[in-house]
Backbone as JSON Lines, residues from 0, in Angstrom:
{"i":0,"aa":"X","n":[70.22,-46.97,-43.12],"ca":[69.21,-47.99,-43.19],"c":[68.55,-48.18,-41.82]}
{"i":1,"aa":"X","n":[69.32,-48.08,-40.77],"ca":[68.79,-48.25,-39.42],"c":[67.69,-47.24,-39.12]}
{"i":2,"aa":"X","n":[67.9,-46.0,-39.5],"ca":[66.92,-44.95,-39.23],"c":[65.62,-45.23,-39.98]}
{"i":3,"aa":"X","n":[65.74,-45.68,-41.23],"ca":[64.56,-46.0,-42.03],"c":[63.79,-47.16,-41.41]}
{"i":4,"aa":"X","n":[64.51,-48.19,-40.95],"ca":[63.85,-49.33,-40.31],"c":[63.14,-48.9,-39.02]}
{"i":5,"aa":"X","n":[63.82,-48.09,-38.22],"ca":[63.21,-47.59,-36.99],"c":[61.92,-46.83,-37.29]}
{"i":6,"aa":"X","n":[61.99,-45.91,-38.24],"ca":[60.82,-45.1,-38.58],"c":[59.68,-45.97,-39.09]}
{"i":7,"aa":"X","n":[59.98,-46.94,-39.93],"ca":[58.95,-47.81,-40.48],"c":[58.3,-48.66,-39.39]}
{"i":8,"aa":"X","n":[59.11,-49.22,-38.52],"ca":[58.57,-50.07,-37.45],"c":[57.76,-49.26,-36.44]}
{"i":9,"aa":"X","n":[58.24,-48.08,-36.1],"ca":[57.51,-47.23,-35.16],"c":[56.17,-46.81,-35.76]}
{"i":10,"aa":"X","n":[56.14,-46.57,-37.06],"ca":[54.9,-46.15,-37.71],"c":[53.83,-47.24,-37.67]}
{"i":11,"aa":"X","n":[54.23,-48.49,-37.46],"ca":[53.27,-49.59,-37.36],"c":[52.62,-49.66,-35.98]}
{"i":12,"aa":"X","n":[53.21,-49.01,-35.01],"ca":[52.69,-49.06,-33.65],"c":[51.45,-48.19,-33.51]}
{"i":13,"aa":"X","n":[50.57,-48.59,-32.59],"ca":[49.42,-47.75,-32.27],"c":[49.93,-46.41,-31.78]}
{"i":14,"aa":"X","n":[49.24,-45.33,-32.15],"ca":[49.66,-43.97,-31.83],"c":[50.17,-43.75,-30.42]}
{"i":15,"aa":"X","n":[49.39,-44.09,-29.39],"ca":[49.83,-43.83,-28.01],"c":[51.05,-44.67,-27.6]}
{"i":16,"aa":"X","n":[51.33,-45.74,-28.32],"ca":[52.43,-46.63,-27.96],"c":[53.7,-46.37,-28.77]}
{"i":17,"aa":"X","n":[53.68,-45.4,-29.66],"ca":[54.83,-45.17,-30.53],"c":[56.08,-44.77,-29.76]}
{"i":18,"aa":"X","n":[55.95,-43.95,-28.75],"ca":[57.12,-43.54,-27.97],"c":[57.75,-44.73,-27.25]}
{"i":19,"aa":"X","n":[56.91,-45.55,-26.62],"ca":[57.37,-46.75,-25.92],"c":[58.02,-47.72,-26.91]}
{"i":20,"aa":"X","n":[57.42,-47.84,-28.08],"ca":[57.95,-48.74,-29.11],"c":[59.3,-48.24,-29.6]}
{"i":21,"aa":"X","n":[59.42,-46.94,-29.82],"ca":[60.68,-46.36,-30.28],"c":[61.81,-46.64,-29.28]}
{"i":22,"aa":"X","n":[61.53,-46.46,-27.99],"ca":[62.55,-46.73,-26.97],"c":[63.0,-48.19,-27.01]}
{"i":23,"aa":"X","n":[62.06,-49.11,-27.19],"ca":[62.39,-50.52,-27.28],"c":[63.26,-50.79,-28.51]}
{"i":24,"aa":"X","n":[62.86,-50.26,-29.64],"ca":[63.58,-50.51,-30.89],"c":[64.98,-49.9,-30.91]}
{"i":25,"aa":"X","n":[65.17,-48.8,-30.21],"ca":[66.47,-48.14,-30.19],"c":[67.57,-49.07,-29.64]}
{"i":26,"aa":"X","n":[67.2,-50.02,-28.82],"ca":[68.18,-50.94,-28.24],"c":[68.49,-52.15,-29.1]}
{"i":27,"aa":"X","n":[67.85,-52.26,-30.26],"ca":[68.05,-53.43,-31.11],"c":[69.1,-53.18,-32.18]}
{"i":28,"aa":"X","n":[69.73,-54.27,-32.63],"ca":[70.71,-54.18,-33.72],"c":[69.98,-54.04,-35.05]}
{"i":29,"aa":"X","n":[70.7,-53.67,-36.07],"ca":[70.14,-53.54,-37.4],"c":[69.59,-54.9,-37.87]}
{"i":30,"aa":"X","n":[70.29,-55.97,-37.58],"ca":[69.85,-57.31,-37.95],"c":[68.52,-57.66,-37.28]}
{"i":31,"aa":"X","n":[68.38,-57.29,-36.03],"ca":[67.14,-57.56,-35.3],"c":[65.99,-56.73,-35.86]}
{"i":32,"aa":"X","n":[66.27,-55.47,-36.19],"ca":[65.25,-54.62,-36.81],"c":[64.81,-55.18,-38.16]}
{"i":33,"aa":"X","n":[65.77,-55.7,-38.92],"ca":[65.44,-56.3,-40.22],"c":[64.53,-57.51,-40.04]}
{"i":34,"aa":"X","n":[64.77,-58.29,-39.01],"ca":[63.93,-59.46,-38.74],"c":[62.49,-59.04,-38.47]}
{"i":35,"aa":"X","n":[62.31,-58.01,-37.63],"ca":[60.97,-57.51,-37.33],"c":[60.29,-56.99,-38.59]}
{"i":36,"aa":"X","n":[61.05,-56.26,-39.4],"ca":[60.52,-55.72,-40.65],"c":[60.16,-56.84,-41.62]}
{"i":37,"aa":"X","n":[60.94,-57.92,-41.61],"ca":[60.65,-59.06,-42.48],"c":[59.3,-59.68,-42.11]}
{"i":38,"aa":"X","n":[59.04,-59.81,-40.82],"ca":[57.75,-60.36,-40.39],"c":[56.61,-59.48,-40.87]}
{"i":39,"aa":"X","n":[56.72,-58.19,-40.64],"ca":[55.65,-57.28,-41.05],"c":[55.53,-57.23,-42.57]}
{"i":40,"aa":"X","n":[56.66,-57.22,-43.26],"ca":[56.63,-57.2,-44.72],"c":[56.01,-58.46,-45.29]}
{"i":41,"aa":"X","n":[56.37,-59.6,-44.75],"ca":[55.79,-60.86,-45.21],"c":[54.29,-60.87,-44.96]}
{"i":42,"aa":"X","n":[53.87,-60.27,-43.87],"ca":[52.45,-60.19,-43.55],"c":[51.7,-59.36,-44.58]}
{"i":43,"aa":"X","n":[52.27,-58.26,-44.95],"ca":[51.63,-57.36,-45.91],"c":[51.6,-57.99,-47.29]}
{"i":44,"aa":"X","n":[52.71,-58.57,-47.72],"ca":[52.8,-59.17,-49.05],"c":[51.83,-60.33,-49.2]}
{"i":45,"aa":"X","n":[51.66,-61.1,-48.16],"ca":[50.82,-62.3,-48.22],"c":[49.33,-61.99,-48.11]}
{"i":46,"aa":"X","n":[48.98,-60.73,-47.98],"ca":[47.59,-60.39,-47.69],"c":[46.98,-59.49,-48.73]}
{"i":47,"aa":"X","n":[45.66,-59.64,-48.89],"ca":[44.88,-58.71,-49.72],"c":[44.37,-57.55,-48.88]}
{"i":48,"aa":"X","n":[44.23,-57.77,-47.61],"ca":[43.71,-56.75,-46.71],"c":[44.25,-56.96,-45.32]}
{"i":49,"aa":"X","n":[43.74,-56.21,-44.39],"ca":[44.19,-56.32,-43.02],"c":[43.01,-56.68,-42.13]}
{"i":50,"aa":"X","n":[43.3,-57.31,-41.03],"ca":[42.25,-57.67,-40.08],"c":[42.78,-57.47,-38.67]}
{"i":51,"aa":"X","n":[41.89,-57.21,-37.77],"ca":[42.28,-57.13,-36.37],"c":[42.28,-58.55,-35.83]}
{"i":52,"aa":"X","n":[43.38,-58.97,-35.28],"ca":[43.54,-60.36,-34.87],"c":[43.48,-60.49,-33.36]}
{"i":53,"aa":"X","n":[43.01,-61.64,-32.93],"ca":[43.05,-61.97,-31.51],"c":[44.49,-62.36,-31.17]}
{"i":54,"aa":"X","n":[44.76,-62.46,-29.9],"ca":[46.1,-62.89,-29.47],"c":[46.41,-64.29,-29.98]}
{"i":55,"aa":"X","n":[45.42,-65.17,-29.98],"ca":[45.62,-66.54,-30.46],"c":[45.94,-66.55,-31.95]}
{"i":56,"aa":"X","n":[45.23,-65.73,-32.74],"ca":[45.49,-65.67,-34.17],"c":[46.88,-65.09,-34.44]}
{"i":57,"aa":"X","n":[47.24,-64.08,-33.7],"ca":[48.56,-63.48,-33.86],"c":[49.65,-64.49,-33.51]}
{"i":58,"aa":"X","n":[49.46,-65.25,-32.45],"ca":[50.44,-66.28,-32.06],"c":[50.56,-67.34,-33.16]}
{"i":59,"aa":"X","n":[49.44,-67.69,-33.77],"ca":[49.46,-68.66,-34.87],"c":[50.25,-68.12,-36.06]}
{"i":60,"aa":"X","n":[50.07,-66.85,-36.36],"ca":[50.78,-66.24,-37.48],"c":[52.29,-66.18,-37.21]}
{"i":61,"aa":"X","n":[52.65,-65.89,-35.99],"ca":[54.07,-65.87,-35.63],"c":[54.65,-67.27,-35.76]}
{"i":62,"aa":"X","n":[53.9,-68.28,-35.34],"ca":[54.36,-69.66,-35.45],"c":[54.52,-70.06,-36.92]}
{"i":63,"aa":"X","n":[53.59,-69.65,-37.78],"ca":[53.7,-69.93,-39.21],"c":[54.94,-69.26,-39.81]}
{"i":64,"aa":"X","n":[55.19,-68.04,-39.38],"ca":[56.36,-67.3,-39.85],"c":[57.64,-68.02,-39.42]}
{"i":65,"aa":"X","n":[57.67,-68.47,-38.18],"ca":[58.83,-69.19,-37.66],"c":[59.05,-70.48,-38.44]}
{"i":66,"aa":"X","n":[57.96,-71.2,-38.74],"ca":[58.07,-72.45,-39.48],"c":[58.57,-72.18,-40.91]}
{"i":67,"aa":"X","n":[58.08,-71.12,-41.54],"ca":[58.52,-70.78,-42.89],"c":[59.99,-70.4,-42.9]}
{"i":68,"aa":"X","n":[60.44,-69.68,-41.89],"ca":[61.86,-69.31,-41.79],"c":[62.72,-70.54,-41.57]}
{"i":69,"aa":"X","n":[62.23,-71.48,-40.78],"ca":[62.98,-72.71,-40.53],"c":[63.13,-73.52,-41.81]}
{"i":70,"aa":"X","n":[62.14,-73.45,-42.67],"ca":[62.2,-74.18,-43.93],"c":[63.27,-73.61,-44.86]}
{"i":71,"aa":"X","n":[63.49,-72.29,-44.79],"ca":[64.5,-71.66,-45.65],"c":[65.88,-71.71,-45.02]}
{"i":72,"aa":"X","n":[65.95,-71.83,-43.7],"ca":[67.23,-71.93,-42.99],"c":[67.08,-73.06,-41.98]}
{"i":73,"aa":"X","n":[67.21,-74.31,-42.44],"ca":[66.89,-75.45,-41.6],"c":[67.66,-75.57,-40.28]}
{"i":74,"aa":"X","n":[68.82,-74.99,-40.19],"ca":[69.6,-75.1,-38.96],"c":[69.05,-74.15,-37.91]}
{"i":75,"aa":"X","n":[68.5,-74.7,-36.85],"ca":[67.93,-73.88,-35.78],"c":[69.06,-73.32,-34.92]}
{"i":76,"aa":"X","n":[68.88,-72.1,-34.49],"ca":[69.94,-71.5,-33.67],"c":[69.33,-70.7,-32.52]}
{"i":77,"aa":"X","n":[70.16,-70.45,-31.53],"ca":[69.75,-69.62,-30.41],"c":[69.43,-68.21,-30.89]}
{"i":78,"aa":"X","n":[70.09,-67.77,-31.96],"ca":[69.83,-66.45,-32.53],"c":[68.39,-66.35,-33.03]}
{"i":79,"aa":"X","n":[67.89,-67.41,-33.64],"ca":[66.51,-67.41,-34.13],"c":[65.53,-67.36,-32.96]}
{"i":80,"aa":"X","n":[65.82,-68.08,-31.89],"ca":[64.97,-68.03,-30.7],"c":[64.96,-66.62,-30.13]}
{"i":81,"aa":"X","n":[66.12,-66.0,-30.07],"ca":[66.24,-64.64,-29.55],"c":[65.41,-63.67,-30.4]}
{"i":82,"aa":"X","n":[65.5,-63.8,-31.72],"ca":[64.74,-62.92,-32.61],"c":[63.24,-63.13,-32.48]}
{"i":83,"aa":"X","n":[62.82,-64.36,-32.27],"ca":[61.39,-64.61,-32.08],"c":[60.9,-63.97,-30.78]}
{"i":84,"aa":"X","n":[61.72,-64.02,-29.75],"ca":[61.36,-63.35,-28.49],"c":[61.24,-61.85,-28.71]}
{"i":85,"aa":"X","n":[62.17,-61.28,-29.46],"ca":[62.1,-59.85,-29.76],"c":[60.86,-59.51,-30.58]}
{"i":86,"aa":"X","n":[60.5,-60.38,-31.52],"ca":[59.3,-60.15,-32.33],"c":[58.06,-60.13,-31.44]}
{"i":87,"aa":"X","n":[57.96,-61.1,-30.56],"ca":[56.8,-61.14,-29.67],"c":[56.76,-59.92,-28.75]}
{"i":88,"aa":"X","n":[57.9,-59.5,-28.28],"ca":[57.96,-58.31,-27.42],"c":[57.58,-57.05,-28.21]}
{"i":89,"aa":"X","n":[58.07,-56.95,-29.44],"ca":[57.72,-55.81,-30.31],"c":[56.21,-55.76,-30.53]}
{"i":90,"aa":"X","n":[55.62,-56.91,-30.86],"ca":[54.17,-56.94,-31.12],"c":[53.4,-56.54,-29.87]}
{"i":91,"aa":"X","n":[53.87,-56.97,-28.72],"ca":[53.22,-56.63,-27.46],"c":[53.35,-55.14,-27.14]}
{"i":92,"aa":"X","n":[54.55,-54.62,-27.24],"ca":[54.8,-53.22,-26.89],"c":[54.17,-52.24,-27.86]}
{"i":93,"aa":"X","n":[54.07,-52.63,-29.12],"ca":[53.59,-51.71,-30.14],"c":[52.07,-51.75,-30.31]}
{"i":94,"aa":"X","n":[51.44,-52.77,-29.74],"ca":[49.99,-52.89,-29.91],"c":[49.61,-53.33,-31.31]}
{"i":95,"aa":"X","n":[50.56,-53.85,-32.08],"ca":[50.29,-54.28,-33.44],"c":[49.36,-55.48,-33.39]}
{"i":96,"aa":"X","n":[48.16,-55.29,-33.91],"ca":[47.2,-56.39,-33.99],"c":[46.59,-56.46,-35.38]}
{"i":97,"aa":"X","n":[47.0,-55.58,-36.26],"ca":[46.48,-55.63,-37.62],"c":[47.5,-56.32,-38.5]}
{"i":98,"aa":"X","n":[47.43,-57.64,-38.47],"ca":[48.33,-58.47,-39.24],"c":[47.47,-59.34,-40.14]}
{"i":99,"aa":"X","n":[47.79,-59.43,-41.4],"ca":[47.0,-60.28,-42.29],"c":[46.97,-61.72,-41.8]}
{"i":100,"aa":"X","n":[45.92,-62.42,-42.16],"ca":[45.72,-63.78,-41.69],"c":[46.82,-64.73,-42.18]}
{"i":101,"aa":"X","n":[47.19,-64.68,-43.44],"ca":[48.21,-65.59,-43.97],"c":[49.56,-64.92,-43.88]}
{"i":102,"aa":"X","n":[50.48,-65.54,-43.16],"ca":[51.83,-65.0,-43.01],"c":[52.82,-66.02,-43.53]}
{"i":103,"aa":"X","n":[53.67,-65.6,-44.45],"ca":[54.7,-66.49,-44.99],"c":[55.98,-65.69,-45.11]}
{"i":104,"aa":"X","n":[57.1,-66.35,-44.83],"ca":[58.41,-65.71,-45.02],"c":[58.65,-65.64,-46.52]}
{"i":105,"aa":"X","n":[59.31,-64.58,-46.95],"ca":[59.62,-64.45,-48.38],"c":[60.74,-65.4,-48.74]}
{"i":106,"aa":"X","n":[60.67,-65.94,-49.93],"ca":[61.72,-66.84,-50.44],"c":[62.41,-66.15,-51.57]}
{"i":107,"aa":"X","n":[63.68,-65.84,-51.4],"ca":[64.43,-65.14,-52.44],"c":[65.4,-66.08,-53.11]}
């Protein structure tokens, strides 16, 4: 599963940044990779299309995702803060800016 997550996340990165993104992702745990994939998956599911977002729009989407996750797991933890930092770093390193406008965490 780890290899599939790595490949999927790297494929989301801009072409020239894929190598740098792969090196970053190689240091993450499977749980951390799943968190990043959940953000991207929630973005895709919640959208009809894709748009190029500004940094401010992307930050707003990350905040919405964090709020939706907090609603499903109300107890805040240092682990969640750590994962949000990793998400922001992943988005920065990968050049991912094509995120749908509406982002929601999936509710299972």
